[in-house]
N, C-alpha and C positions, 0 to 999 in steps of 0.2 A: 506770465504771458498772458495774452488777451484771447479771449475764444475765437477773434476774427484770424487772429496768427495761428493757432490751432487748426481753426478751418483750413487756412490755407496749405499748412503740413499736410493734412489729409488729402486735400485735392490734389497736391503735386505728387503725392506718394501713391496715389491710384493713377494718375495719368503718367507717373514715370514708368508703371507697369506695363502699360497699356503702348506708351509712347516706343519703349524699347522690347517691343514684341518677342522678336527673337532670342534675345538675351535673357527677357522674363521666362519666356519657354524653356530655355536651356536650365535656368536655375529650378524651375518648378519640376523638372522631369529629374534633373540631380537630386531633388528631395524626395518626389513621388516614388523613383524605382528602388533605391535603397530601405526606404522604409516601409514600401510593399513587401521587400526581401525578409526585412526585420519581422514587420508582423506575421508573417507567414510562419517562421520561425517560433516566432513567441505562442501563437495558437498551438502549434504542433507542440511544443514543448510542455504549454499546460495541460493538454489533452494526455501528452504521456506519463506526466505526472500525475495526473488523476488516475490514470491508470495503473499506475504503480502502487499509489497510495491503496487503490482498491486490493489489488495484488496482496499487499503487505497486511491490509487486515483480516485477511483470511487465516494469517499465520496465528495458531492457536495452539495451547497444550491440551491433550487430552490424558486424564488420569481415571486408569482401570481398578477399581475397587476389587477387592478377594469376594469370591462368590458366597463366601459365609459369613459376611459382615452383617450384622441384623438390621433389619430397617429401620429400627428405632435410633440407631448412632449415625445414619448416612446425614441427616441435616446437622448434628455438630462436626461432623467432618466437614461438610460444605462451608460452614462458619469460619471454621478456622481457616480454611484455604482460603477462605475471602480476606484475612486478615493482612494476607502478606501486602506490601506497598505495592508493588509492581501490578498487581492484579486489578483490572478494572470489572469483570463481571464474571461469575460462577454460575454456570447452568447444570442441574442435575439431569441425566438420561436415565432413565430407568431400564433395566433390562428388556422390558415389553418394547417400551418405545425404540430402544436399538435393535432388536428383534425386526420391528414393524420397519424402520428404516433401512435395514440390510436386504430386508425381503422385496423391497421396492427396486434395489439395483439387482438383486441375481433372480429374484422369483420362486418357481416352483420347488425347486431342491430343498427349501427351508421350510417347505410345508408339514406339520406336526410336531414344529419344536415350540409349543406353548406351553403357559404354564410352568410345571416341574421340570419339564423336559427342555426348557429353555437354558442353553448352557453360556449364555451372555452375562456377563457381571455387570452391575450397576457402574456408572460413570460420569466423570464432570466433564463438561468443554469451559475451560477457561480462557478468557479472553484478558489481554495485557493492553496498557495505555500505549507504549511504544514496540515495533515489531521487534527492535533491536534487543529489548528485553525479556524475549520468550525465553531464552537458555537461561537467563538469570532465574526466572520465578520459576522453571522447571527442576531447577537444582534446590532453590529453596523449599518446592514444595515435597523433593525427597528426603531432603534434610529434616522437615517439620516432622514426617512419618516414620523416620528411619529405625526409632526404637519403639513403636507403637505396634501391638500384637493384641491378636483376639485368641481365646482359649477355645478349643472345641474337642468334644467327644469324637473319639475314633474306634471302631471296632477290629480287634486283632482275631484273626482267623488261625485256628489250630491246623497244622499240617500234619497227617498221619505218615510217620516214617515206614520206610520201607522193611525196615529190620521188626517193627512191632506186628506188621502183617505176615512175614515168616514165622515169626514166634508163635503167633494166633494157629498158622497151619499146621507146625509141629505138634504144639498143643492137642489140636483136635485128632492127630494120627496117634499120639499116644493116650489119649482118652478112650480111643477103641480096645486096646490092649487091655484095660484096666478094668477091675471088678464093676458091676455097676453102683455098689457103692461108693467106692473111690471116684467113679465117673460123675455122680450125682454130686459131689463134694465139690470135684474141681469146675464142674459146669456151673455152679451157683457163683462161685469164684470168678469164672469168665464172664457170667450175666453181669455181675456186678463193675467189673471194669469196662465192659462195653457202653454203660451208660453214657449219653451223650452229655458232655459237659457245655453249658451254658457260654456264648461268645464272652471275652474278655474285650475290655474296653480301658485306652490310656487316654489323657489329654494331650492335647497337641497345641501347641502355638502357632499361629500363622500371621503374616504381615497384615496390617489393615488395607496398603496400597500393594495391588499386585505388578503395576507397572505405570512410569509414566512416558508420555511419548509426545512429542513437539516437530517431529521429522528432521531428527537429529542429520547433521551434514547437509541438509538440502536448504534449510533454514538460512543457514550462513552464507551459501554460495548465493543464494536469491538476494539477500541483504546488500552482499557485494555488488551483484550484478547491478541492481537499483541504484544504488550509490552512485556506480559507475557512470550509468547512463545521464544521471541528473547531472554529475560534473561536468560531462562532455557537451549537453546542451548548454548548461551555464556558461560555458567559454566560447560556445561558438555564438550564443545571443551578445556577449559582452564584445567580440571581435565586429559583430555586423554593426553594433553600434557604434564604434569606434570608425571602422569602416565608413559608414554612413555619415559621421559627423565630418570626416575628411573629405569626401566627395563634395559635399554640400558646400562646406567652408571654400574649397578651392574653386568651386564654381559660381559662388558669389562675389569672390575676389575677382577673378575674370569680368564679370558684368560690370564691378566698381572702377577697375582699372580700365575700361573701355570708355570710361566717362570721366576720366581724371581731367581732360582740359576744360570741362564744364564745371567741374569743382574748382580749379585754378582761376577761371574767369570770376566766377562769382565770389571768391575772396579777393581778388585785385579789386573789385568795384566797391570792397568795404562789407560784403557779409560777414556775419560773426559766425563763428563755428557750431553754435547752437542752432543758428537758421538754417544753416547748411546740412547740419546732420539730420534734424528730424524729419526731412521727407524721405532719406535714405532709411531710416528706423522706420518709418510706415511702410516704406516699399518692400523692407526685408521681413516685416511682419506679414503683409497681404501674400508674398510668395510664399511664405512658411506655412500659411492658414491654407492656400490652394493646394500645395504640395503634400500637405499632411491629408486633407480633404479627399483627394483623390483615391490614394492607398487606401483609406478607412473606410470609403463608400465600398471600394470593390471588396475588401476582405468582409465586410457586414454581410454584404448580400451574397457573396460566394460562401461564406460559410455557414450562414442560414441555409440555403439551397443543400449544401451536402450535407448539413446535419438530416434534413428532411429525407434526400432519399439514399442514403446509407444506415437510416436506423434501424432497419428491417435485416440488413444483411449483416450488420456490426452485432444486432441484439441476437442474433442466432449464434455469433462466436462469444457473446457474453460480454462484448465491448460496448459501452456507452459514451458518446462525445458529450462534452460540458455543453449543455443549452448554450444558446447564441446570446441569450439576455445575461448569463452569466460569464462567458468567456470574453466577449468584446469589449464591453464598457472600460474596461481599466486598460485593456491593452491599446485602444483606440484614444484612452486620454494620454498614455505614453507617446504615441505617435504624435500627436496633435503637440504636445510639449517640446519633442524632440525637434520637430520642424520648426515651430516658432521662435524657439530658443536660438537655434542655429540660423535662423533668417536673418533674425534681429541683429545677435552679436556677429554673426559674420559680416554683415553691413558695416556695422559701427567699425569693427575692427579693420576692416578694408580700407576705410575712408580715412582712418586716423593720419596716414602717413600723406595724403593730399591735401591734409588742413594745413601744412605747415609749409607756407609759402612765402 
């Protein structure tokens, strides 16, 4: 094909858009409106998905050690937990740090619980690669330390029976009736028995891990809800894509049908199918570009303004929108691709039957 012929096709394509202004306007509108709705839902689902990812990233396992675990064994316990495949990171939280964090939330009631008075145990915050693996990771941690214990010595306090007290009382009364010699002898024996015995101790085994918590019950519900929301969003987007394609293709088909007599005349005077088809190809592409550009521009500037105005309000709620430079490029490319492809192929498919004269 010669360059002059190509230039002629482009000129005719642009002229057809202007010459058939009302039908071109209808075609552009039929592209712009569905793509705008689709773009809004794509931006919405992208931000919802980002929020859900951020929410799921906060799912973690908390491992609480027993308060009697020696400090020199904590590092080896941490390294052992880190060997589990599902675990991404293990962070050691000392009992002093835990008390400081708790005091920030509760305040004055915890004043004075420092040093030896601190009742909190050392703990680990465990992050997993995938939120759905949090239950598996917790179970593996429990299984890993199920049979590991530490031995400590605990004092046994001797209790004095009431019967011993009554025996002592009776012995004192009897001693008053005895002779001084007997009293002296028995008194000596009583003094020997009343000597306080030293406290007894015994070895006790306690588990290394006191408890493993990951929000049992709540995490499963959270993951079910987030997966359901993602599925609903996906179904809505797919439905909107097919709806947009149907509306755009039918509008372009009506545009081509209104010019069927023009195609038939060109065919009767000897024009080839390719010569007739190319201007419509260019016209469809121009309509697709314009119809995609309008909603893309509205979405870009509208989303940018919304992000700036709602940054403070959403920040208070702990919600952050995806930056406009990250959210819009891919979505706008999708809109342009859909508009141009449907514009071009809608024109070509609609003109096919009119070329058979």
